[in-house]
N, C-alpha and C positions, 0 to 999 in steps of 0.2 A: 787637355785643359778646356773646361767647358766655356763656351763664349757667353757673353752678357745676355745674348738674345735667349739662349736656352734656359738660363738662370731665371729669366724674368717669366717664362712660360711655366716653369716647374714650381714656382712659389705658391700660386693659388691652389694647386693640387696637393701640395704638402700640407697647407693649412686646412684643407678639407678633410684629408685623411686624419689628421690630429684631432679634429673636432668629432669625428665618427668614433675614434677609438675611446674617446673621453665618455661617450654616451653609452657604450656597451659595458654592463656590470662585469666585474671580475668573477670568474668561475670558482666555486668553493672547492676547497681541498678534497681530494678523493677519500671517501669513507666518512666524511664529516658533513653533517646537516647544517644548513645556514642557521645562525643564531637568531632566535626569535625573542623579542623582548616580551616579557610578561605584561598582560594588560593592566592598565592602571585601575585600581578599584575605585568605584564611585563612593565618594564620601557619604556617610550616613547609611549605607546599604552593605550588608554582609552576604557572603555567598551561601546559597541554600545547601542545607545537608540532609541526606537521607535520614528520616526519622528511625530510631531503633525499633526493632521488631518487639512486640508486646507478648509477654509470656502468658499463656492460659493458666490460670489457677485451678488445680484440681479440686473437685468437690470433696468435702470431708477432710479429716486429718491424713497426713502423708504416712503410709504404714511402711515400717522397715522390713517386717517379715510377713511375706505373703504365702498362703498355702492353698491348695486346691480345695474348693467347696465340696464337701462330701454330702450327698443326698441319698436318703433312703427311699428307693423306688418301689413302686408296687409292682405285682406280676403283670406282665403284658397279656392283653386280652386278645390280641391277634398278632400275627407275624408279618413282617415286611412292610413296606411302604406302598400305598396304592399308586398305580402308573397313570390312571386317568386324571384329567384336570376338570374339575366341575365347572360349568359355565359361569362367567361373571366373577371368578376369583382371581387373585393376584398372588399365586403361591410362590413360596421360596424354592430355591433349587434343591434337589434331593441331596442329602448328605451322605457322604461315603465314610464308613467307619463310625467309631463311637462319637459322642458329642464332646467337643474339646472342653477342657475343664476351665472353670472360672476361678481365678485367683482372688482371695480375699484375705483380710488381715486375720491373724490368729485370734482366737477368742470369739469369733462370730457365731452366733446362734440364732435358732429360729424364734423371734420375739414375737410372733403372731399366734403361737400355739395356745389354745384355749381363751383367746382375747375375744371381746365383744364384737359382733358383727351386726350391721344394719344394711338396709337394702332400700332400693326405689320401689320394691314391691313388697309392702308390709304384710301381705298374706300369700306366701308362696304356695303353689299348686301341690308340690310334693316336698316332704321333708321340712326340716327346720334350718334356720340361718346358722345355728351353732355348728352344724356339719362342715362348714366351710373352714373351720380352724380346730377340728377335733383330732387331727392326726390320721384320719383314715383316708387313704388315697386310692383304695381299690376300685375296680370297675364294677363291683357288685351292686345289685339293687338295694336302695336303703343307705347308700354312701354318699349321695348327693342331694342338694336342694334344687327344685325346679321353680324358676321364675316365669312370669308371664311372657307373652310375645312383645317384640319390638325392642327398643333400646332400654336396657336395664343395667343396673350396677349393684355391687355389693362393696361394703366399706368396712375395714378393719381398724378398730381403735387400738393402738399400741399402748395407750395409757400414759406414755411419756415420749419425749422426743428421742429419736435414734438417728444414727448415721447408718443409713440402709445401703447395703451392698448388692443384694440380690433379692428379687421376688420370683417365686415359682408359682404358677397357676396350672391347676388341672380342672378342665371343664367336665367333660365325661369322655372316657376313652374305651368304652365297651365295643364300639365298632369306629371305623375310620370316618371322621367328618371334619369340616372346616368351620370354625366360628367366624362370624364377620364382625368388623368394627371393634376389634379388641384393643381397648385403650387403657393404660395403667398409669395412674397419677399419684403423687405425694404432695401433702400440704400440712400445715399447722392449723388451718381453717377447716373445721368439720363440714362447712357448707361448700367448700371448694370453690370460693369466689376470689379470693386473693392469695398470693403466694403459692401458686400451683406449679408443680414440676412434673412435666409429662416424661415418663420413663420409656414408654412403648405406645406406638399408634400405627395400626395397619389399616385404618379407614381411608383407603386410597382415593375415594371420591367425596369424603366429607358428608356422607349421607346421615351421620349422627350429629353433625353440627358441632364437633369438638376440634375442628381444624383438620386440615389435610394431612394425612399421615404418609410417612415414607418407608415404614417397616412392611414386611411381607406377611401375608396370611400363611397358615402352617396347618398341617395334619395333626389332630389330637392323637397323642400316644400316651403309653404309660410313663414317659419321661417327663411329661408336663412341659410348659414353656418356661425356660430359664431366661430371666431378664436382668441384664447388668445394670444396677442402679447407681454405680460409681460413687457411693458414699454420700448421696444426697441426704439432707437432714429433714425429718419430718415426723409427725405423730400419727397421721392418718394416711391409709393407703386405700385408694378407691380403684375398682376394676370394672370397666364396661364391656358389654357384648350386645349384639343385635341379631340374635338368632343364628343359625348355622345351615349348613347344606342339607342337614337332615330335617329340620323343621324351624318354626319360628320362636321356640322356647328357648330359655336361657338356663343352663344347668351349670352348677359349680360344685365340684367335688372337694377340692382343698386349695387353700392359698397358704403359702409360706413366705415369710419375710425375714431375711437374715441381716442382722445389724448389731451395732454396738451403741451403749447409751451415749448420748450427746452430752457434753459437759455445759 
Protein backbone atom coordinates (compact mmCIF):
# COMPACT_ATOMS: atom_id res chain seq x y z
CA UNK A 1 0.00 0.00 0.00
CA UNK A 2 1.44 3.34 -1.20
CA UNK A 3 1.91 5.88 1.50
CA UNK A 4 0.59 9.42 1.22
CA UNK A 5 4.10 10.77 0.73
CA UNK A 6 4.64 8.75 -2.51
CA UNK A 7 1.13 9.64 -3.79
CA UNK A 8 1.90 13.35 -3.41
CA UNK A 9 5.19 13.02 -5.36
CA UNK A 10 3.62 11.00 -8.25
CA UNK A 11 0.68 13.31 -8.83
CA UNK A 12 2.59 16.10 -10.68
CA UNK A 13 4.37 13.54 -12.90
CA UNK A 14 1.10 11.89 -13.92
CA UNK A 15 -0.40 15.25 -14.80
CA UNK A 16 2.65 16.15 -16.96
CA UNK A 17 2.52 12.79 -18.81
CA UNK A 18 -1.19 13.25 -19.55
CA UNK A 19 -0.54 16.70 -21.00
CA UNK A 20 2.21 15.38 -23.32
CA UNK A 21 -0.01 12.57 -24.62
CA UNK A 22 -2.75 15.03 -25.46
CA UNK A 23 -0.35 17.13 -27.59
CA UNK A 24 0.93 14.18 -29.76
CA UNK A 25 -1.45 13.56 -32.81
CA UNK A 26 -2.80 10.11 -33.30
CA UNK A 27 -1.01 8.10 -36.02
CA UNK A 28 -3.15 7.37 -39.11
CA UNK A 29 -4.27 3.83 -39.76
CA UNK A 30 -1.80 1.77 -41.80
CA UNK A 31 -2.47 1.96 -45.54
CA UNK A 32 -4.66 5.07 -45.30
CA UNK A 33 -3.63 8.63 -45.97
CA UNK A 34 -4.73 11.35 -43.59
CA UNK A 35 -7.89 13.01 -44.85
CA UNK A 36 -7.39 16.48 -46.28
CA UNK A 37 -10.22 18.91 -46.59
CA UNK A 38 -10.60 20.41 -50.09
CA UNK A 39 -9.67 24.07 -50.36
CA UNK A 40 -12.57 26.44 -50.03
CA UNK A 41 -13.10 28.18 -53.42
CA UNK A 42 -12.87 31.91 -53.42
CA UNK A 43 -16.21 33.46 -54.23
CA UNK A 44 -16.30 35.11 -57.64
CA UNK A 45 -13.29 33.17 -59.07
CA UNK A 46 -13.42 29.92 -61.01
CA UNK A 47 -10.56 27.43 -61.31
CA UNK A 48 -8.55 27.81 -64.53
CA UNK A 49 -9.04 25.18 -67.19
CA UNK A 50 -6.63 24.20 -69.95
CA UNK A 51 -7.90 25.65 -73.23
CA UNK A 52 -8.87 23.05 -75.85
CA UNK A 53 -6.46 22.45 -78.74
CA UNK A 54 -7.39 24.25 -81.93
CA UNK A 55 -7.83 22.24 -85.09
CA UNK A 56 -5.93 23.37 -88.12
CA UNK A 57 -8.31 23.70 -91.05
CA UNK A 58 -6.99 22.13 -94.26
CA UNK A 59 -6.76 24.27 -97.39
CA UNK A 60 -9.31 23.49 -100.06
CA UNK A 61 -12.14 20.97 -99.87
CA UNK A 62 -11.54 17.76 -97.96
CA UNK A 63 -11.24 15.00 -100.55
CA UNK A 64 -12.60 11.53 -99.80
CA UNK A 65 -10.70 9.78 -102.58
CA UNK A 66 -7.02 10.50 -103.18
CA UNK A 67 -4.90 9.07 -105.96
CA UNK A 68 -1.21 9.44 -106.89
CA UNK A 69 -0.56 12.35 -109.24
CA UNK A 70 0.57 11.00 -112.60
CA UNK A 71 3.15 13.10 -114.42
CA UNK A 72 4.37 12.63 -117.96
CA UNK A 73 8.10 13.20 -117.67
CA UNK A 74 10.54 14.03 -120.48
CA UNK A 75 13.59 11.94 -121.27
CA UNK A 76 16.54 12.49 -118.92
CA UNK A 77 19.43 14.45 -120.44
CA UNK A 78 21.99 13.03 -118.00
CA UNK A 79 22.21 10.17 -115.54
CA UNK A 80 22.77 10.20 -111.81
CA UNK A 81 22.96 13.01 -109.30
CA UNK A 82 26.06 15.20 -109.03
CA UNK A 83 28.07 14.62 -105.88
CA UNK A 84 29.81 17.98 -105.65
CA UNK A 85 28.13 20.86 -103.80
CA UNK A 86 28.48 24.24 -105.51
CA UNK A 87 29.73 26.98 -103.17
CA UNK A 88 27.03 29.14 -101.58
CA UNK A 89 24.22 26.62 -102.13
CA UNK A 90 21.87 25.11 -99.56
CA UNK A 91 21.13 21.77 -101.24
CA UNK A 92 18.57 19.22 -100.15
CA UNK A 93 19.83 15.76 -99.22
CA UNK A 94 20.21 13.26 -102.07
CA UNK A 95 17.13 11.11 -102.52
CA UNK A 96 17.32 7.34 -102.59
CA UNK A 97 14.95 5.62 -104.99
CA UNK A 98 12.06 7.09 -106.96
CA UNK A 99 10.29 10.29 -105.95
CA UNK A 100 7.47 9.60 -103.46
CA UNK A 101 4.04 10.02 -105.09
CA UNK A 102 1.90 13.05 -104.27
CA UNK A 103 -1.71 12.19 -103.43
CA UNK A 104 -4.35 14.46 -105.00
CA UNK A 105 -8.13 14.30 -105.38
CA UNK A 106 -9.55 12.39 -108.32
CA UNK A 107 -10.24 14.55 -111.36
CA UNK A 108 -7.23 16.84 -110.90
CA UNK A 109 -5.80 18.02 -114.24
CA UNK A 110 -3.11 20.39 -115.53
CA UNK A 111 -5.08 23.64 -115.67
CA UNK A 112 -2.07 25.69 -116.88
CA UNK A 113 -1.75 24.02 -120.29
CA UNK A 114 -1.99 26.65 -123.02
CA UNK A 115 -2.76 29.50 -120.59
CA UNK A 116 -1.36 33.01 -121.00
CA UNK A 117 2.06 33.73 -119.49
CA UNK A 118 3.44 37.14 -118.52
CA UNK A 119 6.87 37.99 -117.11
CA UNK A 120 9.01 40.59 -115.40
CA UNK A 121 11.11 40.53 -118.59
CA UNK A 122 8.83 41.70 -121.41
CA UNK A 123 11.50 40.97 -124.04
CA UNK A 124 13.04 37.53 -123.45
CA UNK A 125 16.56 36.90 -124.74
CA UNK A 126 15.61 33.57 -126.29
CA UNK A 127 12.22 32.09 -127.07
CA UNK A 128 8.68 33.18 -126.26
CA UNK A 129 6.72 33.14 -123.02
CA UNK A 130 4.14 30.79 -124.55
CA UNK A 131 6.77 28.01 -124.30
CA UNK A 132 6.19 27.92 -120.52
CA UNK A 133 2.77 26.27 -120.88
CA UNK A 134 2.97 24.56 -124.29
CA UNK A 135 3.48 21.05 -122.89
CA UNK A 136 7.04 20.59 -124.18
CA UNK A 137 9.29 19.67 -121.24
CA UNK A 138 12.25 18.28 -123.13
CA UNK A 139 15.84 19.42 -122.67
CA UNK A 140 16.20 20.29 -126.35
CA UNK A 141 17.14 23.73 -127.66
CA UNK A 142 14.05 25.74 -128.50
CA UNK A 143 12.00 24.27 -125.65
CA UNK A 144 12.68 27.03 -123.13
CA UNK A 145 12.40 30.79 -122.77
CA UNK A 146 15.42 32.71 -121.48
CA UNK A 147 14.96 35.83 -119.35
CA UNK A 148 17.55 38.42 -118.35
CA UNK A 149 19.90 38.23 -115.35
CA UNK A 150 18.93 38.94 -111.75
CA UNK A 151 15.59 38.30 -110.11
CA UNK A 152 12.92 37.49 -112.70
CA UNK A 153 9.50 35.87 -112.68
CA UNK A 154 6.96 34.23 -114.96
CA UNK A 155 3.24 34.29 -114.17
CA UNK A 156 0.46 32.00 -115.40
CA UNK A 157 -3.13 33.28 -115.59
CA UNK A 158 -5.43 30.28 -115.05
CA UNK A 159 -8.41 32.39 -116.24
CA UNK A 160 -10.48 31.43 -113.20
CA UNK A 161 -10.05 30.42 -109.58
CA UNK A 162 -8.89 26.87 -108.84
CA UNK A 163 -8.07 24.76 -105.83
CA UNK A 164 -4.43 24.03 -106.62
CA UNK A 165 -2.92 20.78 -105.38
CA UNK A 166 0.43 20.71 -107.16
CA UNK A 167 2.81 22.92 -109.13
CA UNK A 168 5.63 21.41 -111.20
CA UNK A 169 8.37 23.58 -112.68
CA UNK A 170 11.17 22.73 -115.11
CA UNK A 171 13.81 25.41 -115.58
CA UNK A 172 16.38 23.76 -117.86
CA UNK A 173 17.74 20.25 -117.37
CA UNK A 174 20.14 19.75 -120.27
CA UNK A 175 22.90 19.63 -117.65
CA UNK A 176 23.03 19.67 -113.85
CA UNK A 177 22.60 23.10 -112.28
CA UNK A 178 20.99 24.70 -109.24
CA UNK A 179 18.66 27.68 -109.57
CA UNK A 180 18.75 30.30 -106.85
CA UNK A 181 15.90 32.00 -104.95
CA UNK A 182 13.14 29.81 -106.35
CA UNK A 183 9.86 31.15 -104.97
CA UNK A 184 6.39 29.96 -106.02
CA UNK A 185 3.30 31.96 -105.04
CA UNK A 186 -0.47 31.92 -105.69
CA UNK A 187 -2.90 34.83 -105.54
CA UNK A 188 -6.16 36.27 -106.92
CA UNK A 189 -4.35 39.58 -107.36
CA UNK A 190 -2.46 39.80 -110.69
CA UNK A 191 -0.03 42.26 -109.08
CA UNK A 192 0.65 39.94 -106.12
CA UNK A 193 0.21 42.71 -103.57
CA UNK A 194 -2.58 41.20 -101.47
CA UNK A 195 -3.82 37.71 -100.74
CA UNK A 196 -0.49 36.09 -101.61
CA UNK A 197 0.16 32.45 -100.63
CA UNK A 198 3.74 31.22 -100.78
CA UNK A 199 3.99 27.54 -101.70
CA UNK A 200 7.77 27.24 -101.95
CA UNK A 201 10.72 29.45 -101.03
CA UNK A 202 14.38 28.39 -101.00
CA UNK A 203 15.83 31.91 -100.77
CA UNK A 204 17.73 31.07 -97.57
CA UNK A 205 19.31 34.54 -97.20
CA UNK A 206 16.40 36.70 -98.48
CA UNK A 207 18.58 38.08 -101.25
CA UNK A 208 15.51 38.48 -103.48
CA UNK A 209 13.56 40.40 -100.83
CA UNK A 210 10.55 38.06 -100.80
CA UNK A 211 11.09 36.78 -97.29
CA UNK A 212 13.41 34.25 -95.72
CA UNK A 213 12.86 30.81 -97.25
CA UNK A 214 13.16 27.51 -95.41
CA UNK A 215 13.00 25.14 -98.38
CA UNK A 216 16.15 23.63 -99.85
CA UNK A 217 17.80 24.28 -103.19
CA UNK A 218 17.87 21.34 -105.60
CA UNK A 219 19.47 19.99 -108.76
CA UNK A 220 17.52 20.52 -111.97
CA UNK A 221 16.56 17.17 -113.50
CA UNK A 222 14.08 15.78 -116.00
CA UNK A 223 11.65 15.18 -113.11
CA UNK A 224 11.11 18.89 -112.50
CA UNK A 225 10.37 20.26 -109.04
CA UNK A 226 7.10 18.92 -107.65
CA UNK A 227 5.54 21.28 -105.08
CA UNK A 228 2.62 20.32 -102.85
CA UNK A 229 0.11 23.22 -102.98
CA UNK A 230 -2.31 21.63 -100.46
CA UNK A 231 -5.45 22.79 -102.26
CA UNK A 232 -4.84 26.53 -101.93
CA UNK A 233 -7.27 28.60 -103.99
CA UNK A 234 -6.14 31.19 -106.53
CA UNK A 235 -6.16 32.31 -110.15
CA UNK A 236 -2.57 33.42 -110.73
CA UNK A 237 0.63 31.44 -110.19
CA UNK A 238 3.95 33.33 -110.10
CA UNK A 239 7.39 31.70 -110.10
CA UNK A 240 10.60 33.59 -109.25
CA UNK A 241 14.26 32.74 -109.82
CA UNK A 242 17.56 34.59 -109.58
CA UNK A 243 20.05 32.92 -111.89
CA UNK A 244 21.73 29.58 -111.37
CA UNK A 245 25.08 27.99 -110.72
CA UNK A 246 25.55 27.95 -114.51
CA UNK A 247 25.09 31.70 -115.15
CA UNK A 248 22.94 34.71 -114.24
CA UNK A 249 20.19 34.04 -116.81
CA UNK A 250 16.77 32.64 -115.93
CA UNK A 251 15.34 29.89 -118.12
CA UNK A 252 11.92 28.27 -117.94
CA UNK A 253 11.03 25.16 -119.91
CA UNK A 254 7.58 24.31 -118.51
CA UNK A 255 5.19 25.03 -115.64
CA UNK A 256 2.30 22.71 -114.81
CA UNK A 257 -0.47 23.53 -112.32
CA UNK A 258 -2.77 20.74 -111.15
CA UNK A 259 -6.11 21.72 -109.71
CA UNK A 260 -9.90 21.59 -109.58
CA UNK A 261 -12.31 24.48 -110.24
CA UNK A 262 -13.19 26.43 -107.09
CA UNK A 263 -16.89 26.97 -106.51
